[in-house]
N, CA, C and O of each residue as an XYZ file, in Angstrom:
204
protein
N      61.199     51.610     33.420
C      62.550     52.111     33.637
C      63.437     51.635     32.484
O      63.433     50.458     32.122
N      64.184     52.559     31.928
C      65.114     52.236     30.854
C      66.398     51.693     31.464
O      66.933     52.264     32.414
N      66.885     50.595     30.918
C      68.132     50.002     31.396
C      69.282     50.448     30.496
O      69.103     50.620     29.290
N      70.457     50.633     31.084
C      71.644     51.106     30.378
C      72.728     50.045     30.458
O      73.069     49.596     31.552
N      73.276     49.636     29.315
C      74.402     48.700     29.308
C      75.677     49.484     29.561
O      75.879     50.564     29.006
N      76.536     48.927     30.407
C      77.804     49.588     30.712
C      78.948     48.582     30.598
O      78.734     47.371     30.559
N      80.145     49.109     30.547
C      81.343     48.285     30.519
C      82.260     48.775     31.632
O      82.460     49.979     31.794
N      82.820     47.836     32.402
C      83.709     48.207     33.511
C      84.958     47.341     33.493
O      84.961     46.230     32.962
N      86.003     47.870     34.078
C      87.222     47.103     34.282
C      87.357     46.885     35.788
O      87.458     47.836     36.562
N      87.356     45.622     36.183
C      87.363     45.258     37.598
C      88.423     44.187     37.828
O      88.624     43.310     36.987
N      89.090     44.263     38.957
C      90.070     43.250     39.336
C      89.421     41.864     39.244
O      88.332     41.646     39.775
N      90.090     40.941     38.574
C      89.532     39.611     38.323
C      89.200     38.850     39.608
O      88.160     38.197     39.693
N      90.071     38.931     40.594
C      89.852     38.218     41.851
C      88.613     38.747     42.578
O      87.803     37.977     43.094
N      88.484     40.065     42.609
C      87.322     40.685     43.249
C      86.050     40.310     42.500
O      85.040     39.963     43.112
N      86.104     40.382     41.160
C      84.930     40.030     40.362
C      84.507     38.588     40.606
O      83.323     38.308     40.793
N      85.470     37.676     40.606
C      85.133     36.261     40.821
C      84.531     36.031     42.203
O      83.589     35.252     42.345
N      85.060     36.696     43.214
C      84.494     36.576     44.562
C      83.069     37.116     44.602
O      82.182     36.503     45.197
N      82.855     38.266     43.966
C      81.524     38.875     43.934
C      80.549     38.006     43.141
O      79.393     37.843     43.531
N      81.022     37.454     42.035
C      80.205     36.571     41.203
C      79.762     35.351     42.010
O      78.597     34.956     41.951
N      80.682     34.759     42.759
C      80.344     33.605     43.607
C      79.372     34.000     44.712
O      78.445     33.252     45.024
N      79.581     35.167     45.302
C      78.673     35.665     46.336
C      77.254     35.771     45.781
O      76.298     35.301     46.399
N      77.130     36.389     44.621
C      75.805     36.556     44.002
C      75.182     35.201     43.674
O      73.997     34.980     43.923
N      75.976     34.307     43.122
C      75.476     32.973     42.769
C      74.986     32.241     44.012
O      73.913     31.637     43.999
N      75.765     32.294     45.080
C      75.410     31.594     46.316
C      74.199     32.199     47.009
O      73.545     31.529     47.808
N      73.892     33.455     46.712
C      72.757     34.130     47.327
C      71.587     34.319     46.354
O      70.647     35.060     46.643
N      71.650     33.653     45.214
C      70.556     33.643     44.255
C      70.213     34.987     43.656
O      69.037     35.316     43.494
N      71.237     35.776     43.321
C      70.967     37.083     42.724
C      71.822     37.287     41.488
O      72.873     36.665     41.336
N      71.362     38.166     40.604
C      72.137     38.519     39.422
C      73.151     39.591     39.804
O      72.878     40.455     40.638
N      74.316     39.520     39.186
C      75.370     40.502     39.453
C      74.864     41.911     39.151
O      75.061     42.825     39.951
N      74.222     42.088     38.018
C      73.771     43.428     37.627
C      72.752     43.995     38.606
O      72.771     45.190     38.903
N      71.866     43.145     39.106
C      70.868     43.610     40.074
C      71.535     44.049     41.369
O      71.165     45.079     41.933
N      72.508     43.288     41.848
C      73.201     43.631     43.088
C      74.026     44.904     42.911
O      74.047     45.752     43.804
N      74.703     45.051     41.776
C      75.485     46.264     41.524
C      74.561     47.475     41.488
O      74.887     48.527     42.037
N      73.406     47.323     40.840
C      72.447     48.423     40.779
C      71.975     48.825     42.175
O      71.873     50.014     42.475
N      71.689     47.845     43.027
C      71.271     48.135     44.402
C      72.383     48.831     45.189
O      72.118     49.766     45.945
N      73.619     48.381     45.013
C      74.753     49.018     45.691
C      74.931     50.460     45.224
O      75.220     51.343     46.032
N      74.760     50.700     43.930
C      74.871     52.048     43.393
C      73.762     52.935     43.950
O      74.006     54.080     44.329
N      72.559     52.406     43.996
C      71.417     53.158     44.519
C      71.639     53.542     45.975
O      71.387     54.684     46.360
N      72.106     52.605     46.783
C      72.376     52.878     48.198
C      73.493     53.902     48.371
O      73.420     54.762     49.249
N      74.519     53.811     47.538
C      75.627     54.766     47.614
C      75.144     56.174     47.333
O      75.484     57.111     48.055
N      74.348     56.323     46.281
C      73.818     57.642     45.929
C      72.903     58.146     47.039
O      72.969     59.314     47.423
N      72.055     57.268     47.551
C      71.129     57.644     48.623
C      71.895     58.091     49.871
O      71.591     59.137     50.444
N      72.870     57.314     50.283
C      73.642     57.644     51.480
C      74.488     58.894     51.293
O      74.649     59.674     52.232
N      75.021     59.094     50.118
C      75.812     60.291     49.842
C      74.932     61.530     49.891
O      75.336     62.559     50.432
N      73.741     61.439     49.335
C      72.818     62.564     49.356
C      72.443     62.941     50.780
O      72.349     64.127     51.099
N      72.228     61.961     51.632
C      71.870     62.234     53.024
C      73.039     62.888     53.770
O      72.828     63.785     54.586
N      74.253     62.448     53.496
C      75.419     63.003     54.174
C      75.590     64.490     53.868
O      76.050     65.249     54.721
N      75.224     64.905     52.663
C      75.347     66.317     52.295
C      74.475     67.188     53.198
O      74.839     68.324     53.502
N      73.330     66.666     53.626
C      72.418     67.439     54.477
C      72.815     67.369     55.952
O      72.495     68.277     56.718
N      73.504     66.306     56.355
C      73.881     66.125     57.756
C      75.105     66.974     58.099
O      75.174     67.560     59.179
N      76.057     67.037     57.190
C      77.327     67.735     57.430
C      77.196     69.201     57.411
O      78.183     69.912     57.598
């Protein structure tokens, strides 16, 4: 799988909270963001067929 570098602008307070969450749960920020994106796309695709 090819990985893509991206740049985002995120509220500092939210980022710091998320960073601490990832650190406390032993995960990388990029891995967790990728999983959240994957789930969002998956759930959105399913909703199109349900509605």
